[in-house]
C-alpha positions as CSV (number, residue, x, y, z in Angstrom):
1,M,33.2,-15.2,-6.9
2,L,33.6,-11.9,-8.4
3,T,33.8,-9.0,-5.8
4,F,33.7,-5.3,-6.1
5,S,37.7,-5.8,-5.4
6,I,40.7,-3.8,-6.3
7,L,40.5,-5.0,-10.0
8,V,36.8,-3.8,-10.5
9,M,37.6,-0.4,-8.9
10,M,40.3,-0.1,-11.0
11,I,38.3,-0.8,-14.4
12,A,35.8,1.7,-12.9
13,F,38.4,4.2,-12.5
14,I,39.7,3.7,-16.1
15,V,36.0,4.0,-17.5
16,Y,35.8,7.4,-15.6
17,I,38.8,8.8,-16.6
18,V,38.5,7.7,-20.5
19,F,34.7,7.7,-21.1
20,F,33.6,10.6,-18.6
21,L,36.3,13.0,-17.2
22,L,38.3,13.5,-20.5
23,R,34.9,14.1,-22.3
24,W,33.8,16.5,-19.7
25,L,37.1,18.4,-19.8
26,K,36.9,18.7,-23.7
27,K,33.5,20.0,-23.5
28,K,34.8,22.6,-20.9
29,E,32.2,21.7,-18.2
30,K,32.2,24.1,-15.1
31,F,34.6,22.7,-12.4
32,E,31.6,22.3,-10.0
33,I,29.7,20.3,-12.6
34,I,32.5,18.1,-13.1
35,I,32.7,17.7,-9.3
36,F,28.9,16.8,-9.2
37,K,29.1,14.4,-12.0
38,T,32.3,12.6,-10.4
39,C,29.9,12.3,-7.2
40,L,27.2,10.9,-9.2
41,Y,29.6,8.5,-10.9
42,I,31.1,7.3,-7.5
43,Y,27.7,7.0,-6.1
44,C,26.4,4.8,-9.0
45,C,29.4,2.6,-8.5
46,G,28.5,2.3,-4.8
47,V,24.9,1.5,-5.6
48,I,26.1,-1.2,-8.1
49,K,28.5,-2.7,-5.5
50,Y,25.8,-2.8,-3.0
51,T,23.0,-4.2,-5.1
52,I,24.6,-6.5,-7.7
53,F,27.9,-7.9,-6.3
54,P,29.2,-10.4,-5.5
55,I,28.6,-12.1,-9.1
56,M,29.1,-16.0,-8.8
57,V,31.0,-17.1,-11.8
58,Q,32.7,-20.5,-10.4
59,P,30.0,-23.4,-11.1
60,F,30.9,-24.8,-7.4
61,L,29.5,-21.6,-5.7
62,I,26.3,-21.6,-7.7
63,E,25.9,-25.3,-6.5
64,D,26.6,-24.4,-3.0
65,T,24.3,-21.7,-3.3
66,K,21.4,-23.8,-4.5
67,K,21.9,-26.2,-1.4
68,Y,22.2,-23.6,1.3
69,I,20.1,-20.8,0.1
70,T,16.4,-21.6,0.0
71,G,13.2,-19.7,0.0
72,P,11.2,-17.5,-2.2
73,Y,12.7,-15.4,-5.0
74,M,10.5,-12.5,-4.7
75,N,7.7,-10.7,-3.0
76,L,5.3,-9.0,-5.5
77,I,2.7,-7.8,-2.7
78,P,3.3,-4.1,-2.0
79,F,4.1,-3.2,1.5
80,K,4.4,-6.7,2.6
81,T,8.0,-6.5,3.7
82,I,7.6,-3.2,5.1
83,S,4.6,-4.2,7.3
84,E,6.5,-7.3,8.4
85,M,9.0,-5.0,9.7
86,F,6.6,-3.5,12.1
87,I,5.1,-6.8,13.2
88,Y,8.4,-8.7,13.7
89,S,10.7,-5.8,13.9
90,T,14.4,-7.7,13.7
91,D,17.3,-5.4,13.4
92,S,18.1,-6.8,10.1
93,D,14.6,-5.9,8.7
94,V,14.9,-2.3,10.0
95,F,18.4,-1.8,8.4
96,Q,17.1,-3.4,5.1
97,V,14.1,-1.0,4.9
98,I,16.1,2.2,6.0
99,T,19.1,1.4,3.6
100,N,16.6,0.9,0.7
101,F,15.3,4.3,1.4
102,I,18.5,6.2,1.9
103,M,20.4,4.5,-1.1
104,F,18.2,6.6,-3.6
105,V,18.1,9.9,-1.7
106,P,21.5,11.0,-3.0
107,L,20.2,10.3,-6.5
108,G,17.4,12.7,-6.4
109,M,19.8,15.4,-4.9
110,I,22.8,15.1,-7.3
111,L,20.7,14.6,-10.8
112,P,19.3,18.0,-10.9
113,L,22.9,19.5,-9.9
114,C,24.7,17.6,-12.6
115,Y,22.1,18.1,-15.5
116,Q,20.7,21.6,-14.5
117,K,18.0,21.5,-17.4
118,M,16.5,18.4,-15.7
119,T,13.0,18.6,-14.5
120,W,11.3,16.9,-11.6
121,K,9.5,14.3,-13.9
122,H,13.1,13.4,-15.3
123,V,14.5,12.7,-11.8
124,F,11.3,10.8,-10.8
125,L,11.5,8.6,-14.0
126,I,15.3,8.0,-13.7
127,S,14.7,7.1,-10.0
128,L,11.9,4.6,-11.0
129,F,13.9,3.1,-14.0
130,A,16.9,2.6,-12.0
131,T,15.3,0.8,-9.0
132,V,13.3,-1.5,-11.5
133,G,16.4,-2.1,-13.4
134,I,18.4,-3.0,-10.2
135,E,15.4,-5.6,-9.3
136,L,15.3,-7.1,-12.7
137,T,19.1,-7.5,-12.6
138,Q,18.7,-9.3,-9.4
139,L,16.0,-11.4,-10.7
140,L,18.0,-12.2,-13.8
141,Q,21.0,-13.4,-11.2
142,D,18.5,-15.6,-9.3
143,I,17.1,-17.2,-12.7
144,I,20.9,-17.8,-13.9
145,Y,21.8,-19.4,-10.5
146,Q,18.4,-21.0,-9.9
147,S,18.6,-20.0,-6.5
148,P,17.2,-17.0,-4.5
149,F,20.8,-15.5,-4.1
150,K,19.2,-12.0,-4.3
151,F,15.7,-11.5,-3.0
152,V,13.6,-9.6,-5.3
153,D,10.9,-7.3,-3.7
154,I,8.4,-4.8,-4.9
155,D,8.9,-3.0,-1.4
156,D,12.6,-2.2,-2.6
157,I,11.2,-0.4,-5.6
158,I,8.9,1.5,-3.5
159,L,11.5,2.4,-1.0
160,N,14.1,3.3,-3.5
161,F,11.7,5.4,-5.5
162,S,10.4,7.2,-2.3
163,G,14.1,7.8,-1.4
164,G,14.8,9.5,-4.9
165,I,11.6,11.6,-4.4
166,F,12.8,12.8,-0.9
167,G,16.2,13.6,-2.3
168,Y,14.6,15.7,-4.9
169,L,12.8,17.5,-2.4
170,V,15.8,18.3,-0.3
171,F,17.2,19.7,-3.5
172,V,14.2,22.1,-3.9
173,L,14.5,23.2,-0.4
174,L,18.1,23.9,-0.9
175,R,17.9,25.2,-4.3
176,P,17.6,29.0,-3.3
177,L,20.9,28.5,-1.1
178,L,22.7,26.8,-4.1
179,R,21.7,29.8,-6.5
180,K,23.0,32.3,-4.0
181,M,26.3,30.1,-3.9
182,G,26.4,29.8,-7.7
183,L,26.2,26.0,-7.7
184,Y,22.8,25.9,-9.6
185,T,21.8,28.0,-12.5
186,G,18.9,26.1,-13.7
187,K,15.9,28.2,-15.2
188,R,13.7,29.4,-12.9
189,E,10.3,28.0,-13.3
190,V,7.0,27.7,-11.3
191,D,7.9,24.8,-9.1
192,Q,5.2,22.2,-9.6
193,T,6.8,19.7,-7.2
194,C,5.2,21.1,-4.0
195,M,2.0,21.0,-5.6
196,M,1.9,17.2,-6.2
């Protein structure tokens, strides 16, 4: 089983240095932008670790998974998992719902700090594509393993996307303070986010 181990962390670190940090330094990015982009990179690695890993590579582990993990592969009914949490309310269900919401909050906050010309539409689309991409990757894993190793849930998409929106709203609330601190210099526009 391939876990997010020291080896994978070292590969992620090398990728960061070679493909990102050196390029940012060459473009003479501001120090604070490099810090924000580094935070975004670390955050993305954490999301990948939490949602995609472990990856089973040994055939005997895949066979064991087929034997011992049974049940449905996915839920395509919106709000089914969320409503079941209120009905049955187990600690693991509550944890799952809360973490799926919280997981994308940093994305909505960090993206406009990293790319200061980014609008709310870009943040919303990236949040949506990222969460759909995660669920499709998990579905692909289930298809390869022929076992419900990862449960694919439309509610995860709803919760992740909602977390991204909430994160962006927090950014909008903090934007005047960020401007005063010199951490955000994006162009001033009539903010349509609050009108939605």
